[in-house]
C-alpha positions as CSV (number, residue, x, y, z in Angstrom):
1,M,232.5,81.1,55.8
2,G,231.1,83.3,52.9
3,K,229.6,85.8,55.4
4,L,232.3,85.8,57.4
5,G,234.7,86.5,54.5
6,G,232.5,89.3,53.2
7,K,232.5,91.0,56.6
8,L,236.2,90.8,56.6
9,V,236.4,92.3,53.0
10,W,234.3,95.2,54.2
11,M,236.2,95.6,57.3
12,L,239.4,95.9,55.4
13,A,238.0,98.3,52.8
14,G,236.5,100.5,55.6
15,T,239.8,100.6,57.3
16,A,241.7,101.6,54.1
17,A,239.2,104.2,53.3
18,S,239.4,105.7,56.8
19,K,243.3,105.7,56.7
20,M,243.2,107.4,53.2
21,A,240.7,110.0,54.5
22,R,242.6,110.8,57.7
23,K,245.9,111.1,55.7
24,Y,244.2,113.3,53.0
25,T,242.4,115.6,55.8
26,R,245.5,115.9,57.6
27,N,247.6,117.0,54.6
28,A,244.9,119.6,53.6
29,L,244.8,121.1,57.3
30,H,248.6,121.4,57.8
31,N,251.5,122.7,55.7
32,E,254.6,120.9,54.8
33,R,256.3,121.7,58.2
34,G,253.3,120.6,60.2
35,A,251.8,123.8,61.2
36,P,248.0,124.4,61.0
37,R,246.9,126.3,57.8
38,L,244.0,128.0,59.6
39,P,244.6,131.7,60.5
40,R,245.7,132.5,64.1
41,R,242.3,134.2,64.6
42,A,240.2,131.0,63.5
43,R,242.5,128.9,65.8
44,R,242.1,131.1,68.9
45,E,238.1,131.2,68.4
46,S,237.5,127.6,68.4
47,G,236.8,126.9,72.0
48,L,233.9,125.6,74.2
49,G,231.3,126.7,71.8
50,M,233.0,124.8,68.9
51,M,233.4,121.7,71.2
52,L,229.7,121.8,72.1
53,G,228.6,122.1,68.5
54,W,230.8,119.2,67.5
55,A,229.4,117.1,70.5
56,I,225.8,118.0,69.4
57,A,226.4,117.2,65.8
58,T,228.1,113.8,66.8
59,G,225.1,113.1,69.0
60,A,222.7,113.7,66.3
61,I,224.6,111.4,63.8
62,M,224.8,108.7,66.3
63,A,220.9,108.9,67.0
64,L,220.2,108.8,63.3
65,A,222.5,105.8,63.0
66,D,220.7,104.2,65.8
67,V,217.1,104.9,64.2
68,L,218.3,103.6,60.9
69,S,219.6,100.5,62.4
70,E,216.4,99.7,64.3
71,Q,214.4,100.4,61.1
72,G,216.8,97.8,59.3
73,K,216.4,95.2,61.8
74,E,212.5,95.5,61.8
75,S,212.3,95.4,58.1
76,V,214.6,92.1,58.0
77,H,212.1,90.6,60.6
78,A,209.2,91.7,58.4
79,K,210.1,89.6,55.6
């Protein structure tokens, strides 16, 4: 039960951190009426190029996480 309890604690901590990060990010990017704080020009220019950039960045982060995960598995088996 110790391992499961530890995993549950980490899950709850991660969920709380994620919720707080989303709340603070949302508050930083919007004014009190809910309108975006970005200037109109910046909002207009975020299109296909920006989405492609985010997709590439996300893919790179996921690939890095996969490599680090595999290295972690190998180091556990080496012990």
